[in-house]
C-alpha positions in Angstrom: 216.3 -85.1 -8.1 213.3 -83.8 -9.8 213.7 -84.9 -14.0 213.3 -88.7 -12.6 210.7 -90.6 -11.1 209.9 -94.1 -10.7 206.7 -95.6 -11.3 204.6 -98.3 -10.0 202.7 -99.9 -12.4 199.8 -103.4 -11.6 198.6 -101.1 -9.0 200.9 -101.4 -5.6 201.5 -105.5 -5.3 205.0 -106.8 -5.8 205.2 -110.7 -6.3 208.6 -110.1 -4.7 209.5 -110.5 -0.6 211.9 -107.9 -0.2 213.8 -107.1 2.8 214.0 -103.5 2.3 210.7 -102.9 1.0 206.8 -102.0 2.3 205.1 -102.9 -0.4 202.6 -106.1 0.3 203.8 -108.9 -1.5 201.1 -110.7 -3.8 200.2 -111.6 -7.5 199.6 -108.0 -9.1 196.8 -106.7 -10.6 196.1 -106.9 -14.4 197.3 -104.5 -16.8 194.9 -102.2 -17.2 194.9 -101.6 -22.0 195.5 -97.7 -20.9 198.1 -97.8 -18.5 201.8 -97.2 -20.7 199.4 -94.5 -22.1 198.9 -92.9 -18.4 202.5 -93.4 -17.9 203.9 -91.8 -20.9 201.3 -88.6 -20.5 202.6 -87.8 -17.2 206.3 -88.3 -17.9 206.0 -86.0 -20.5 203.5 -83.6 -18.1 205.8 -83.7 -15.5 208.9 -82.7 -17.9 211.1 -86.5 -17.0 214.1 -86.6 -18.2 214.5 -90.5 -16.6 211.5 -92.5 -15.3 211.8 -96.1 -13.7 208.7 -98.3 -14.5 208.3 -101.5 -11.7 205.5 -103.9 -10.8 
C-alpha cells in the first residue's frame, strides 16, 4: 500500500537467520545518532500512515 513502509535500521545486516529473508546475517552496525530523525523525516515526507521499523 502507498501509505505503508518498512525501514531497516542499523545497516543492511540482521542478527537472525530467517529462512524466508534474504538479508545478510551478521552483527549489526552501530546506530547512527541521527537515524531516528531521518526515519521520522522520511515518514513525514512520504506521508505514511503505518511504519514498521526493523533491524
